[in-house]
VODO-113634 format. One record per residue (C-alpha): residue number from 0; z, x, y. Coordinates in Angstrom, 3 decimals. Each point is the difference from the previous one (the first is absolute). Layout:
BEGIN
<rec num="NUM" zz="Z" xx="X" yy="Y"/>
...
//
This chain:
BEGIN
<rec num="0" zz="-12.316" xx="4.636" yy="14.992"/>
<rec num="1" zz="-1.689" xx="-1.304" yy="-3.548"/>
<rec num="2" zz="-3.083" xx="1.367" yy="-1.943"/>
<rec num="3" zz="-3.025" xx="-2.213" yy="0.636"/>
<rec num="4" zz="-0.538" xx="-2.381" yy="-3.039"/>
<rec num="5" zz="-2.735" xx="2.667" yy="-1.355"/>
<rec num="6" zz="2.539" xx="2.289" yy="-0.532"/>
<rec num="7" zz="2.306" xx="-2.692" yy="-1.622"/>
<rec num="8" zz="-2.328" xx="-1.161" yy="-2.643"/>
<rec num="9" zz="0.716" xx="2.336" yy="-2.122"/>
<rec num="10" zz="1.124" xx="-0.840" yy="-3.846"/>
<rec num="11" zz="3.699" xx="-0.799" yy="-0.673"/>
<rec num="12" zz="0.749" xx="0.508" yy="-3.697"/>
<rec num="13" zz="2.783" xx="1.630" yy="-2.198"/>
<rec num="14" zz="-2.287" xx="0.334" yy="-2.380"/>
<rec num="15" zz="-3.668" xx="0.938" yy="0.266"/>
<rec num="16" zz="-2.544" xx="-1.421" yy="-2.546"/>
<rec num="17" zz="-2.986" xx="-1.691" yy="0.290"/>
<rec num="18" zz="-0.231" xx="-1.041" yy="-3.714"/>
<rec num="19" zz="0.547" xx="-4.005" yy="0.472"/>
<rec num="20" zz="-1.401" xx="-0.405" yy="-3.329"/>
<rec num="21" zz="3.242" xx="0.897" yy="-1.242"/>
<rec num="22" zz="1.605" xx="0.184" yy="2.289"/>
<rec num="23" zz="27.830" xx="-3.409" yy="34.772"/>
<rec num="24" zz="0.766" xx="-1.203" yy="4.558"/>
<rec num="25" zz="-0.583" xx="4.021" yy="1.758"/>
<rec num="26" zz="-2.528" xx="1.632" yy="-2.335"/>
<rec num="27" zz="1.521" xx="2.736" yy="-2.417"/>
<rec num="28" zz="-2.194" xx="3.055" yy="0.155"/>
<rec num="29" zz="0.376" xx="2.888" yy="-2.212"/>
<rec num="30" zz="-1.947" xx="3.060" yy="-0.120"/>
<rec num="31" zz="-0.317" xx="1.799" yy="-3.375"/>
<rec num="32" zz="-0.671" xx="3.537" yy="0.487"/>
<rec num="33" zz="-1.434" xx="1.786" yy="-3.084"/>
<rec num="34" zz="1.861" xx="2.807" yy="-1.930"/>
<rec num="35" zz="-2.377" xx="1.371" yy="-2.463"/>
<rec num="36" zz="-2.504" xx="0.585" yy="1.850"/>
<rec num="37" zz="-1.031" xx="0.035" yy="3.732"/>
<rec num="38" zz="-1.277" xx="-3.383" yy="1.353"/>
<rec num="39" zz="-3.768" xx="0.186" yy="0.831"/>
<rec num="40" zz="-0.657" xx="-3.777" yy="0.499"/>
<rec num="41" zz="2.554" xx="-2.501" yy="1.575"/>
<rec num="42" zz="-0.162" xx="-3.895" yy="-0.477"/>
<rec num="43" zz="1.918" xx="-3.141" yy="1.381"/>
<rec num="44" zz="0.704" xx="-2.428" yy="-2.872"/>
<rec num="45" zz="1.552" xx="-3.263" yy="1.042"/>
<rec num="46" zz="2.341" xx="-1.349" yy="-2.654"/>
<rec num="47" zz="0.368" xx="-3.599" yy="-0.204"/>
<rec num="48" zz="2.636" xx="-0.714" yy="-2.745"/>
<rec num="49" zz="0.145" xx="-4.002" yy="0.619"/>
<rec num="50" zz="1.962" xx="-2.227" yy="-2.432"/>
<rec num="51" zz="1.684" xx="-0.261" yy="-3.304"/>
<rec num="52" zz="-0.829" xx="3.608" yy="-1.879"/>
<rec num="53" zz="-1.840" xx="1.113" yy="2.553"/>
<rec num="54" zz="2.308" xx="2.135" yy="1.404"/>
<rec num="55" zz="0.999" xx="1.381" yy="-3.416"/>
<rec num="56" zz="-3.579" xx="1.253" yy="-1.057"/>
<rec num="57" zz="-1.132" xx="0.951" yy="3.830"/>
<rec num="58" zz="2.920" xx="2.675" yy="-0.262"/>
<rec num="59" zz="-0.990" xx="1.392" yy="-3.503"/>
<rec num="60" zz="-3.941" xx="0.076" yy="1.043"/>
<rec num="61" zz="1.517" xx="1.753" yy="3.809"/>
<rec num="62" zz="1.665" xx="2.861" yy="-2.149"/>
<rec num="63" zz="-3.185" xx="0.434" yy="-2.310"/>
<rec num="64" zz="-2.102" xx="0.234" yy="3.282"/>
<rec num="65" zz="2.695" xx="2.674" yy="1.465"/>
<rec num="66" zz="-0.234" xx="2.338" yy="-3.342"/>
<rec num="67" zz="-3.902" xx="-0.303" yy="-0.162"/>
<rec num="68" zz="-0.309" xx="0.802" yy="3.823"/>
<rec num="69" zz="2.362" xx="3.124" yy="-0.679"/>
<rec num="70" zz="-1.948" xx="1.205" yy="-3.038"/>
<rec num="71" zz="-3.361" xx="-0.486" yy="2.024"/>
<rec num="72" zz="0.688" xx="1.119" yy="3.283"/>
<rec num="73" zz="0.079" xx="-3.431" yy="1.721"/>
<rec num="74" zz="2.235" xx="-1.167" yy="2.358"/>
<rec num="75" zz="0.797" xx="-3.643" yy="0.184"/>
<rec num="76" zz="1.682" xx="-1.767" yy="2.788"/>
<rec num="77" zz="1.281" xx="-3.630" yy="-0.985"/>
<rec num="78" zz="0.718" xx="-3.008" yy="2.030"/>
<rec num="79" zz="2.091" xx="-2.884" yy="-1.694"/>
<rec num="80" zz="-0.643" xx="-3.409" yy="1.815"/>
<rec num="81" zz="0.890" xx="-3.542" yy="-1.315"/>
<rec num="82" zz="-2.285" xx="-2.341" yy="-1.124"/>
<rec num="83" zz="0.085" xx="-3.835" yy="-1.911"/>
<rec num="84" zz="3.552" xx="-1.090" yy="-0.596"/>
<rec num="85" zz="1.634" xx="3.135" yy="1.450"/>
<rec num="86" zz="-1.779" xx="-0.681" yy="3.196"/>
<rec num="87" zz="0.494" xx="-3.385" yy="-0.105"/>
<rec num="88" zz="3.970" xx="0.517" yy="-0.084"/>
<rec num="89" zz="0.066" xx="2.824" yy="2.561"/>
<rec num="90" zz="-2.999" xx="-1.023" yy="2.814"/>
<rec num="91" zz="-0.455" xx="-3.464" yy="-1.228"/>
<rec num="92" zz="-3.643" xx="0.120" yy="-0.647"/>
<rec num="93" zz="-1.797" xx="1.551" yy="-3.334"/>
<rec num="94" zz="-2.265" xx="2.669" yy="1.805"/>
<rec num="95" zz="2.004" xx="1.234" yy="3.176"/>
<rec num="96" zz="-2.534" xx="1.432" yy="2.282"/>
<rec num="97" zz="1.848" xx="3.382" yy="0.214"/>
<rec num="98" zz="-0.568" xx="-0.037" yy="-4.014"/>
<rec num="99" zz="-3.629" xx="-0.598" yy="0.739"/>
<rec num="100" zz="-0.690" xx="2.559" yy="2.686"/>
<rec num="101" zz="1.833" xx="2.652" yy="-2.392"/>
<rec num="102" zz="-2.162" xx="-0.438" yy="-2.714"/>
<rec num="103" zz="-3.254" xx="0.219" yy="2.096"/>
<rec num="104" zz="1.028" xx="3.250" yy="1.024"/>
<rec num="105" zz="0.803" xx="1.433" yy="-3.139"/>
<rec num="106" zz="-2.191" xx="1.920" yy="-2.547"/>
<rec num="107" zz="0.906" xx="-2.483" yy="-3.174"/>
<rec num="108" zz="2.183" xx="-2.804" yy="-0.304"/>
<rec num="109" zz="2.280" xx="-0.473" yy="-3.187"/>
<rec num="110" zz="0.989" xx="-3.517" yy="-1.065"/>
<rec num="111" zz="2.633" xx="-0.785" yy="-2.357"/>
<rec num="112" zz="0.669" xx="-4.144" yy="-0.205"/>
<rec num="113" zz="0.194" xx="-3.009" yy="2.183"/>
<rec num="114" zz="1.680" xx="-3.098" yy="-0.914"/>
<rec num="115" zz="3.270" xx="-1.864" yy="-1.539"/>
<rec num="116" zz="1.564" xx="-3.176" yy="-0.612"/>
<rec num="117" zz="1.861" xx="0.380" yy="3.211"/>
<rec num="118" zz="-2.997" xx="-1.067" yy="2.079"/>
<rec num="119" zz="-1.544" xx="-2.341" yy="-2.623"/>
<rec num="120" zz="0.648" xx="-2.994" yy="2.528"/>
<rec num="121" zz="-1.365" xx="1.729" yy="3.427"/>
<rec num="122" zz="-2.611" xx="-1.582" yy="1.658"/>
<rec num="123" zz="-3.509" xx="1.937" yy="-0.721"/>
<rec num="124" zz="0.149" xx="1.957" yy="2.985"/>
<rec num="125" zz="3.333" xx="1.157" yy="-0.876"/>
<rec num="126" zz="-0.854" xx="0.996" yy="-3.804"/>
<rec num="127" zz="0.323" xx="3.368" yy="-1.071"/>
<rec num="128" zz="-3.352" xx="-0.046" yy="-1.337"/>
<rec num="129" zz="-1.683" xx="-0.840" yy="3.385"/>
<rec num="130" zz="1.067" xx="3.496" yy="1.268"/>
<rec num="131" zz="-1.839" xx="1.266" yy="-2.633"/>
<rec num="132" zz="-2.957" xx="-1.743" yy="0.696"/>
<rec num="133" zz="0.232" xx="0.557" yy="3.320"/>
<rec num="134" zz="0.480" xx="3.755" yy="-0.536"/>
<rec num="135" zz="-3.468" xx="0.153" yy="-2.106"/>
<rec num="136" zz="-1.632" xx="-1.674" yy="2.927"/>
<rec num="137" zz="1.426" xx="2.728" yy="2.240"/>
<rec num="138" zz="-1.079" xx="2.647" yy="-1.418"/>
<rec num="139" zz="-3.401" xx="-1.645" yy="-0.922"/>
<rec num="140" zz="0.207" xx="1.135" yy="-3.659"/>
<rec num="141" zz="-2.254" xx="-2.188" yy="-1.791"/>
<rec num="142" zz="-0.712" xx="2.030" yy="-3.190"/>
<rec num="143" zz="2.566" xx="-0.222" yy="-2.300"/>
<rec num="144" zz="-0.356" xx="2.230" yy="-3.376"/>
<rec num="145" zz="2.208" xx="-0.762" yy="-3.255"/>
<rec num="146" zz="-0.165" xx="2.675" yy="-2.708"/>
<rec num="147" zz="0.929" xx="-1.451" yy="-3.123"/>
<rec num="148" zz="0.300" xx="2.602" yy="-2.873"/>
<rec num="149" zz="1.591" xx="-0.199" yy="-3.539"/>
<rec num="150" zz="1.869" xx="3.295" yy="-0.404"/>
<rec num="151" zz="0.201" xx="1.450" yy="-3.493"/>
<rec num="152" zz="3.935" xx="0.384" yy="0.515"/>
<rec num="153" zz="0.031" xx="-3.884" yy="0.476"/>
<rec num="154" zz="-2.610" xx="-1.431" yy="-2.132"/>
<rec num="155" zz="2.823" xx="-1.713" yy="-2.223"/>
<rec num="156" zz="1.473" xx="-1.955" yy="3.241"/>
<rec num="157" zz="-2.945" xx="-1.667" yy="0.865"/>
<rec num="158" zz="-0.291" xx="-3.814" yy="-0.811"/>
<rec num="159" zz="-3.440" xx="0.731" yy="-2.027"/>
<rec num="160" zz="-0.276" xx="1.380" yy="-3.236"/>
<rec num="161" zz="-0.652" xx="3.694" yy="-0.087"/>
<rec num="162" zz="-3.537" xx="-0.086" yy="-1.041"/>
<rec num="163" zz="-0.656" xx="-2.096" yy="3.139"/>
<rec num="164" zz="2.230" xx="1.784" yy="2.050"/>
<rec num="165" zz="-0.690" xx="3.619" yy="-0.634"/>
<rec num="166" zz="-2.233" xx="1.471" yy="2.264"/>
<rec num="167" zz="-0.230" xx="-2.396" yy="2.716"/>
<rec num="168" zz="-0.752" xx="1.577" yy="3.457"/>
<rec num="169" zz="-1.318" xx="-2.551" yy="2.603"/>
<rec num="170" zz="0.117" xx="-0.338" yy="3.919"/>
<rec num="171" zz="0.080" xx="-3.455" yy="1.975"/>
<rec num="172" zz="-1.461" xx="0.224" yy="3.549"/>
<rec num="173" zz="1.421" xx="-2.635" yy="1.712"/>
<rec num="174" zz="-1.143" xx="-1.368" yy="3.434"/>
<rec num="175" zz="3.411" xx="-0.555" yy="1.991"/>
<rec num="176" zz="-0.450" xx="-1.401" yy="3.428"/>
<rec num="177" zz="-2.146" xx="-2.964" yy="-0.606"/>
<rec num="178" zz="-0.364" xx="-3.230" yy="-2.148"/>
<rec num="179" zz="2.448" xx="-2.294" yy="-0.520"/>
<rec num="180" zz="2.686" xx="1.711" yy="1.146"/>
<rec num="181" zz="-1.216" xx="0.571" yy="3.573"/>
<rec num="182" zz="-2.522" xx="-2.806" yy="0.145"/>
<rec num="183" zz="0.550" xx="-3.106" yy="2.730"/>
<rec num="184" zz="-0.074" xx="-2.550" yy="0.245"/>
<rec num="185" zz="3.352" xx="-0.101" yy="-2.040"/>
<rec num="186" zz="3.003" xx="-2.188" yy="0.292"/>
<rec num="187" zz="1.526" xx="-3.313" yy="-0.588"/>
<rec num="188" zz="-1.048" xx="-3.534" yy="1.007"/>
<rec num="189" zz="-0.467" xx="-3.587" yy="-1.207"/>
<rec num="190" zz="-2.853" xx="-1.408" yy="-2.051"/>
<rec num="191" zz="-1.743" xx="-3.266" yy="0.456"/>
<rec num="192" zz="2.694" xx="-1.625" yy="-2.257"/>
<rec num="193" zz="2.848" xx="1.233" yy="2.061"/>
<rec num="194" zz="0.688" xx="2.595" yy="-2.442"/>
<rec num="195" zz="1.427" xx="3.435" yy="1.003"/>
<rec num="196" zz="-2.375" xx="2.580" yy="-1.226"/>
<rec num="197" zz="-0.081" xx="4.100" yy="0.411"/>
<rec num="198" zz="-3.459" xx="2.019" yy="0.477"/>
<rec num="199" zz="-1.321" xx="3.141" yy="0.024"/>
<rec num="200" zz="-3.455" xx="1.444" yy="0.387"/>
<rec num="201" zz="-2.162" xx="2.658" yy="-1.984"/>
<rec num="202" zz="-2.474" xx="1.562" yy="2.212"/>
<rec num="203" zz="-1.533" xx="3.522" yy="-0.194"/>
<rec num="204" zz="-2.608" xx="1.298" yy="2.644"/>
<rec num="205" zz="-2.970" xx="2.111" yy="-0.954"/>
<rec num="206" zz="1.525" xx="3.418" yy="1.071"/>
<rec num="207" zz="3.244" xx="-0.786" yy="-1.643"/>
<rec num="208" zz="-1.395" xx="-0.071" yy="-3.160"/>
<rec num="209" zz="-2.653" xx="2.415" yy="0.677"/>
<rec num="210" zz="2.885" xx="2.754" yy="0.768"/>
<rec num="211" zz="1.970" xx="-0.703" yy="-2.789"/>
<rec num="212" zz="-2.787" xx="0.013" yy="-2.335"/>
<rec num="213" zz="-1.086" xx="3.667" yy="0.887"/>
<rec num="214" zz="3.437" xx="1.039" yy="-0.240"/>
<rec num="215" zz="0.053" xx="-1.176" yy="-3.410"/>
<rec num="216" zz="-3.694" xx="1.723" yy="-0.893"/>
<rec num="217" zz="1.473" xx="2.884" yy="1.203"/>
<rec num="218" zz="2.733" xx="-0.046" yy="-2.054"/>
<rec num="219" zz="-1.839" xx="-1.043" yy="-3.259"/>
<rec num="220" zz="-2.249" xx="2.933" yy="0.648"/>
<rec num="221" zz="2.989" xx="2.522" yy="0.194"/>
<rec num="222" zz="1.480" xx="-1.608" yy="-3.132"/>
<rec num="223" zz="-2.655" xx="-0.710" yy="-2.842"/>
<rec num="224" zz="-2.686" xx="-1.894" yy="1.681"/>
<rec num="225" zz="0.881" xx="-3.732" yy="-0.999"/>
<rec num="226" zz="0.684" xx="-2.581" yy="2.587"/>
<rec num="227" zz="1.132" xx="-3.788" yy="-0.673"/>
<rec num="228" zz="0.113" xx="-2.535" yy="2.766"/>
<rec num="229" zz="2.048" xx="-2.806" yy="-0.622"/>
<rec num="230" zz="-0.485" xx="-3.457" yy="1.815"/>
<rec num="231" zz="-0.028" xx="-3.582" yy="-0.545"/>
<rec num="232" zz="-3.945" xx="-0.178" yy="1.078"/>
<rec num="233" zz="-0.501" xx="-3.414" yy="-2.449"/>
<rec num="234" zz="2.402" xx="-1.997" yy="2.353"/>
<rec num="235" zz="0.824" xx="1.641" yy="3.374"/>
<rec num="236" zz="-2.386" xx="0.741" yy="3.022"/>
<rec num="237" zz="1.918" xx="2.898" yy="0.944"/>
<rec num="238" zz="-0.378" xx="1.638" yy="-3.742"/>
<rec num="239" zz="-3.451" xx="-0.922" yy="0.399"/>
<rec num="240" zz="-0.438" xx="2.060" yy="3.167"/>
<rec num="241" zz="2.285" xx="2.814" yy="-1.575"/>
<rec num="242" zz="-2.615" xx="0.317" yy="-3.093"/>
<rec num="243" zz="-2.932" xx="-0.039" yy="2.217"/>
<rec num="244" zz="1.164" xx="2.877" yy="2.487"/>
<rec num="245" zz="1.487" xx="2.091" yy="-3.027"/>
<rec num="246" zz="-3.497" xx="-0.188" yy="-1.946"/>
<rec num="247" zz="-1.774" xx="1.057" yy="3.769"/>
<rec num="248" zz="2.427" xx="2.993" yy="0.069"/>
<rec num="249" zz="-0.417" xx="0.777" yy="-3.516"/>
<rec num="250" zz="-3.635" xx="1.454" yy="1.116"/>
<rec num="251" zz="1.730" xx="2.863" yy="1.673"/>
<rec num="252" zz="1.631" xx="1.090" yy="-3.111"/>
<rec num="253" zz="-2.974" xx="0.331" yy="-2.797"/>
<rec num="254" zz="2.416" xx="2.005" yy="-1.882"/>
<rec num="255" zz="2.449" xx="-2.648" yy="-0.609"/>
<rec num="256" zz="0.150" xx="-2.513" yy="-2.513"/>
<rec num="257" zz="1.016" xx="-3.317" yy="1.513"/>
<rec num="258" zz="1.116" xx="-3.280" yy="-1.737"/>
<rec num="259" zz="1.157" xx="-3.351" yy="0.589"/>
<rec num="260" zz="2.677" xx="-1.806" yy="-1.047"/>
<rec num="261" zz="1.974" xx="-3.393" yy="0.986"/>
<rec num="262" zz="3.614" xx="0.338" yy="0.736"/>
<rec num="263" zz="1.278" xx="-2.360" yy="-2.759"/>
<rec num="264" zz="-2.052" xx="2.326" yy="-2.887"/>
<rec num="265" zz="0.909" xx="3.086" yy="1.914"/>
<rec num="266" zz="3.849" xx="-1.024" yy="-0.819"/>
<rec num="267" zz="-0.770" xx="-0.660" yy="-3.524"/>
<rec num="268" zz="-1.957" xx="3.084" yy="-0.427"/>
<rec num="269" zz="2.809" xx="2.020" yy="1.343"/>
<rec num="270" zz="2.056" xx="-0.415" yy="-2.424"/>
<rec num="271" zz="-2.670" xx="-0.836" yy="-2.905"/>
<rec num="272" zz="-2.055" xx="3.623" yy="0.584"/>
<rec num="273" zz="1.707" xx="1.529" yy="2.980"/>
<rec num="274" zz="-1.908" xx="3.279" yy="-0.945"/>
<rec num="275" zz="-3.464" xx="-1.646" yy="0.690"/>
<rec num="276" zz="0.950" xx="0.522" yy="4.036"/>
<rec num="277" zz="0.041" xx="3.048" yy="2.031"/>
<rec num="278" zz="-0.239" xx="-1.012" yy="3.746"/>
<rec num="279" zz="0.521" xx="-3.687" yy="0.898"/>
<rec num="280" zz="-0.448" xx="-1.304" yy="3.577"/>
<rec num="281" zz="1.040" xx="-3.416" yy="1.287"/>
<rec num="282" zz="1.110" xx="-2.374" yy="2.586"/>
<rec num="283" zz="3.823" xx="0.328" yy="1.484"/>
<rec num="284" zz="1.418" xx="-2.879" yy="-2.334"/>
<rec num="285" zz="-1.836" xx="0.691" yy="-2.908"/>
<rec num="286" zz="1.019" xx="3.664" yy="-0.009"/>
<rec num="287" zz="3.598" xx="-0.916" yy="0.932"/>
<rec num="288" zz="-0.001" xx="-1.911" yy="-3.476"/>
<rec num="289" zz="-1.917" xx="2.557" yy="-2.126"/>
<rec num="290" zz="1.622" xx="3.007" yy="0.912"/>
<rec num="291" zz="3.437" xx="-1.650" yy="-0.972"/>
<rec num="292" zz="-1.446" xx="-0.786" yy="-3.021"/>
<rec num="293" zz="-1.380" xx="3.526" yy="-0.597"/>
<rec num="294" zz="3.346" xx="1.376" yy="0.708"/>
<rec num="295" zz="1.488" xx="-1.682" yy="-3.582"/>
<rec num="296" zz="-2.824" xx="1.825" yy="-1.659"/>
<rec num="297" zz="1.572" xx="3.353" yy="1.149"/>
<rec num="298" zz="3.377" xx="-0.857" yy="-1.326"/>
<rec num="299" zz="1.654" xx="-0.881" yy="3.353"/>
<rec num="300" zz="-0.601" xx="-1.003" yy="3.781"/>
<rec num="301" zz="2.327" xx="2.424" yy="0.515"/>
<rec num="302" zz="-2.522" xx="2.887" yy="-1.005"/>
<rec num="303" zz="-2.680" xx="-1.160" yy="2.533"/>
<rec num="304" zz="-0.531" xx="1.492" yy="3.346"/>
<rec num="305" zz="-2.648" xx="-1.112" yy="2.464"/>
<rec num="306" zz="-2.012" xx="1.168" yy="3.309"/>
<rec num="307" zz="-1.080" xx="-1.536" yy="2.799"/>
<rec num="308" zz="-2.584" xx="1.288" yy="2.053"/>
<rec num="309" zz="-2.114" xx="-0.836" yy="3.213"/>
<rec num="310" zz="-2.711" xx="1.783" yy="1.873"/>
<rec num="311" zz="2.403" xx="1.916" yy="2.185"/>
<rec num="312" zz="4.156" xx="0.285" yy="0.783"/>
<rec num="313" zz="2.285" xx="0.630" yy="-2.892"/>
<rec num="314" zz="-0.041" xx="-1.543" yy="-3.344"/>
<rec num="315" zz="2.547" xx="-2.149" yy="-1.616"/>
<rec num="316" zz="1.741" xx="0.954" yy="-3.283"/>
<rec num="317" zz="2.263" xx="-2.149" yy="-1.891"/>
<rec num="318" zz="0.534" xx="-0.890" yy="-3.702"/>
<rec num="319" zz="-1.109" xx="-3.278" yy="-0.860"/>
<rec num="320" zz="3.507" xx="-1.443" yy="-1.675"/>
<rec num="321" zz="2.121" xx="-2.249" yy="2.164"/>
<rec num="322" zz="3.229" xx="0.550" yy="1.614"/>
<rec num="323" zz="1.592" xx="-0.955" yy="-3.403"/>
<rec num="324" zz="3.166" xx="-1.431" yy="1.607"/>
<rec num="325" zz="1.984" xx="-0.647" yy="-3.123"/>
<rec num="326" zz="0.255" xx="3.389" yy="-0.845"/>
<rec num="327" zz="0.004" xx="1.515" yy="3.689"/>
<rec num="328" zz="2.908" xx="2.583" yy="0.532"/>
<rec num="329" zz="0.852" xx="0.436" yy="-3.721"/>
<rec num="330" zz="-1.823" xx="3.097" yy="-0.692"/>
<rec num="331" zz="-2.209" xx="-1.825" yy="-2.296"/>
<rec num="332" zz="-3.423" xx="0.430" yy="1.558"/>
<rec num="333" zz="-3.054" xx="1.828" yy="-1.156"/>
<rec num="334" zz="-0.998" xx="2.485" yy="2.736"/>
<rec num="335" zz="-3.101" xx="1.262" yy="-1.604"/>
<rec num="336" zz="-2.774" xx="-2.295" yy="1.654"/>
<rec num="337" zz="1.701" xx="0.925" yy="3.522"/>
<rec num="338" zz="-0.253" xx="3.821" yy="-0.983"/>
<rec num="339" zz="-3.770" xx="-0.813" yy="-1.175"/>
<rec num="340" zz="-0.569" xx="-1.712" yy="3.302"/>
<rec num="341" zz="1.256" xx="3.073" yy="1.702"/>
<rec num="342" zz="-2.652" xx="1.903" yy="-2.216"/>
<rec num="343" zz="-2.632" xx="-2.155" yy="1.084"/>
<rec num="344" zz="1.390" xx="0.461" yy="3.589"/>
<rec num="345" zz="-0.519" xx="3.957" yy="-0.290"/>
<rec num="346" zz="-3.714" xx="-0.546" yy="-1.376"/>
<rec num="347" zz="-1.611" xx="-2.810" yy="1.824"/>
<rec num="348" zz="2.003" xx="0.163" yy="3.339"/>
<rec num="349" zz="0.445" xx="3.675" yy="0.696"/>
<rec num="350" zz="-2.393" xx="1.398" yy="-2.827"/>
<rec num="351" zz="2.590" xx="2.540" yy="-1.252"/>
<rec num="352" zz="-1.306" xx="-0.603" yy="-3.667"/>
<rec num="353" zz="2.161" xx="2.878" yy="-1.347"/>
<rec num="354" zz="3.171" xx="-1.133" yy="1.050"/>
<rec num="355" zz="-0.933" xx="-3.469" yy="-1.367"/>
<rec num="356" zz="-0.982" xx="1.540" yy="-3.185"/>
<rec num="357" zz="3.531" xx="1.625" yy="-0.323"/>
<rec num="358" zz="1.243" xx="-3.618" yy="0.319"/>
<rec num="359" zz="-1.830" xx="-1.551" yy="-2.515"/>
<rec num="360" zz="0.379" xx="3.060" yy="-2.410"/>
<rec num="361" zz="3.925" xx="-0.382" yy="0.589"/>
<rec num="362" zz="0.102" xx="-3.923" yy="-0.955"/>
<rec num="363" zz="-1.973" xx="0.981" yy="-3.059"/>
<rec num="364" zz="2.389" xx="2.457" yy="-1.281"/>
<rec num="365" zz="2.745" xx="-2.009" yy="0.851"/>
<rec num="366" zz="-1.115" xx="-2.727" yy="-2.185"/>
<rec num="367" zz="-0.902" xx="2.190" yy="-2.656"/>
<rec num="368" zz="3.851" xx="1.233" yy="0.267"/>
<rec num="369" zz="0.820" xx="-3.315" yy="-1.166"/>
<rec num="370" zz="1.531" xx="-1.219" yy="2.980"/>
<rec num="371" zz="-0.194" xx="-3.720" yy="0.894"/>
<rec num="372" zz="1.249" xx="-2.497" yy="2.455"/>
<rec num="373" zz="0.814" xx="-3.655" yy="-1.802"/>
<rec num="374" zz="-3.215" xx="-1.438" yy="0.747"/>
<rec num="375" zz="-1.812" xx="2.613" yy="-1.899"/>
<rec num="376" zz="2.653" xx="0.589" yy="-2.508"/>
<rec num="377" zz="-0.500" xx="0.324" yy="-4.073"/>
<rec num="378" zz="2.945" xx="1.166" yy="-2.161"/>
<rec num="379" zz="-1.350" xx="3.590" yy="-0.848"/>
<rec num="380" zz="0.262" xx="0.505" yy="3.888"/>
<rec num="381" zz="2.710" xx="0.942" yy="2.298"/>
<rec num="382" zz="0.959" xx="-2.750" yy="2.467"/>
<rec num="383" zz="0.470" xx="1.170" yy="3.633"/>
<rec num="384" zz="0.915" xx="-1.730" yy="3.439"/>
<rec num="385" zz="-2.286" xx="0.381" yy="3.100"/>
<rec num="386" zz="1.867" xx="3.104" yy="1.303"/>
<rec num="387" zz="-0.289" xx="1.691" yy="-3.508"/>
<rec num="388" zz="-3.611" xx="-0.634" yy="-0.519"/>
<rec num="389" zz="-0.519" xx="1.433" yy="3.422"/>
<rec num="390" zz="1.996" xx="3.277" yy="-0.801"/>
<rec num="391" zz="-2.142" xx="0.527" yy="-2.963"/>
<rec num="392" zz="-3.206" xx="-0.128" yy="1.526"/>
<rec num="393" zz="1.444" xx="2.465" yy="2.550"/>
<rec num="394" zz="0.498" xx="2.211" yy="-2.570"/>
<rec num="395" zz="-3.193" xx="-0.107" yy="-1.672"/>
<rec num="396" zz="-1.981" xx="0.527" yy="3.340"/>
<rec num="397" zz="2.122" xx="3.471" yy="0.397"/>
<rec num="398" zz="-0.951" xx="0.874" yy="-3.392"/>
<rec num="399" zz="-3.405" xx="-1.433" yy="-0.585"/>
<rec num="400" zz="-3.049" xx="1.786" yy="1.963"/>
<rec num="401" zz="-3.208" xx="-2.111" yy="0.326"/>
<rec num="402" zz="-3.349" xx="1.465" yy="-0.581"/>
<rec num="403" zz="-1.962" xx="0.718" yy="3.371"/>
<rec num="404" zz="-1.683" xx="-2.561" yy="1.230"/>
//
């Protein structure tokens, strides 16, 4: 099964620098046998294509993993299972028990995307997104790591001016299984005036805060030694406890510089001066919002991967973008966030550093050769679709040999 969190807490970045001052019902099973070298390590990967563009980007990432495995002596067994809307259509629930059992028995899980207009009016327990929340709970992955780096090749694609975007390299550590998305009581009711109300509960226990704080401090320690905790401690009791616990855990990490910021200010500072941040730790809902905001600094949400990790069992790796039903099936999707999620799977989930670096290097090379999907396209580059972008990454993997880790 998956490696422990301590192994997983290695820094992910496509560019290394601390110069912040400037800078389907029966499951499909396929075993991919290695051709370039004799396999010495074998892993089972569950693929969850999901909905919308999910199957397209997962197909590309699977091909990338196959090639990297053949070059690095790794044999992958892939199991493809339904989740989200696809599972609703097939099994009537967003997360079939068979899918959950399969992912728990794997070494790592790679997810495409979930959701679509078709299921928007479903009751809450029959929405695709409910399947994602159930998946996270079932795997007990509480720590979500979302890197946001502005690649040199994509500085001009950022929504910020070059002088603000160039050199941005930050990591958002988001608590994933607590807070308002899971808190109880929740639901609908009627108030004293007879009006219909909806309510949710933002609640955190000490152990939930402490464990995500330690993940964040460990992450910051392996990066540039700076951690910013984002909360709303001037208004919310849950945030007051959050800040108290983060400050207490800080005593275990005297080498990490800790700061605090209210979430509204953090949202502003991310676009005003993103280079001031190295590692950010925050709760579930704030992390959800801030990481999507950070994605646009990098040029496109189609570039950002993520890793969701627990204390034991397989990790969940996925791009942070949605299912994009408006472009699904049109070969327009950017597969690079999913490809980079596969790199995070190798590095964080399996401890295969060199294989991960092959993918990261290949993505950079592909971008350096001018290939762009529509979301990051500019006139001086070549516009390609999802499949062709994947083919170009494969070419780069075959030709670019990463440094020994």
